[in-house]
C-alpha positions in Angstrom: 30.9 7.0 -33.4 34.6 7.5 -34.4 36.5 10.6 -34.4 39.8 11.6 -36.1 42.0 14.6 -36.6 44.8 15.2 -39.2 47.8 17.3 -38.2 50.5 17.7 -40.9 54.0 18.6 -39.5 56.3 19.9 -42.3 59.1 20.5 -39.7 59.3 16.8 -38.8 58.0 15.4 -42.1 55.2 13.6 -40.4 51.4 13.5 -40.9 50.0 12.9 -37.5 46.6 11.4 -37.3 44.6 10.9 -34.1 41.9 8.2 -34.4 39.5 7.3 -31.6 36.3 5.5 -30.8 34.5 3.0 -32.9 34.7 3.9 -36.6 31.5 3.4 -38.7 31.4 3.1 -42.4 30.3 6.7 -42.6 33.3 7.8 -40.4 35.6 5.8 -42.6 34.3 7.5 -45.7 34.9 10.9 -44.1 38.4 9.8 -43.0 39.3 8.8 -46.6 38.0 12.1 -48.0 40.0 14.2 -45.5 43.1 12.0 -45.9 43.1 12.7 -49.6 42.7 16.4 -49.1 45.7 16.5 -46.7 48.0 14.2 -48.6 47.5 16.2 -51.9 49.3 19.1 -50.2 52.7 17.4 -49.8 54.9 14.6 -51.1 54.1 11.6 -48.9 57.3 9.8 -50.0 59.2 12.4 -47.9 56.9 11.8 -44.9 56.0 9.3 -42.2 52.4 8.8 -41.2 51.9 8.5 -37.5 48.5 7.2 -36.4 47.6 7.7 -32.7 45.3 4.8 -32.1 45.5 4.8 -28.3 41.8 5.6 -28.0 40.7 3.5 -31.0 38.3 0.6 -30.4 38.7 -2.7 -32.2 36.9 -2.5 -35.6 33.7 -4.5 -36.2 33.7 -6.9 -39.1 31.6 -4.6 -41.3 34.2 -1.9 -41.1 37.2 -4.1 -41.8 37.0 -3.6 -45.6 37.3 0.2 -45.1 40.2 -0.3 -42.7 41.9 -2.4 -45.4 41.3 0.4 -47.9 43.0 2.9 -45.6 46.1 0.6 -45.4 46.1 0.3 -49.2 46.0 4.2 -49.4 49.0 4.5 -47.0 50.9 2.0 -49.2 49.9 3.6 -52.5 50.7 7.1 -51.2 54.3 5.9 -50.6 54.9 7.1 -47.0 58.4 6.3 -45.8 56.9 4.6 -42.8 53.5 3.9 -41.2 53.5 4.0 -37.4 50.5 2.9 -35.3 50.7 4.0 -31.7 48.3 1.9 -29.5 47.5 1.4 -25.8 48.3 -2.1 -24.6 45.5 -3.9 -26.3 46.4 -7.4 -27.7 43.2 -7.7 -29.7 43.6 -4.3 -31.5 47.3 -5.1 -32.1 46.4 -8.4 -33.6 43.8 -6.8 -35.8 46.1 -4.1 -37.1 48.9 -6.7 -37.8 46.4 -9.0 -39.6 45.2 -6.1 -41.8 48.8 -5.0 -42.6 49.7 -8.6 -43.7 46.5 -9.0 -45.8 47.2 -5.7 -47.6 50.9 -6.3 -47.9 51.8 -3.1 -46.0 55.5 -3.9 -45.2 56.8 -0.5 -43.9 54.7 -0.3 -40.7 55.4 -0.4 -37.0 53.1 -0.8 -34.1 54.2 1.0 -30.9 52.6 0.2 -27.6 52.5 3.0 -25.0 
């Protein structure tokens, strides 16, 4: 079961998102719904989205299409930058990079902490 929390920060022009655990298709559906609710309240072209993935597990193959949809949403929303913060996890880093390339998300950065 995955968990997530959205925390908009108008002062820093960032949408902070904490994502943890193993996301299921149901979790991903809830994530997309809440994402749309939050993003509708501000102009994402003036914001960065900062995703704290330090407690996120590698996604299973059945969830990858939903992960790709999320990347496409970030791109279509027009965020100035998409930042993924991860713990030192080479497999997760490789997966996030691969999805970014396949969805042509160019303005992203992966930060290892």
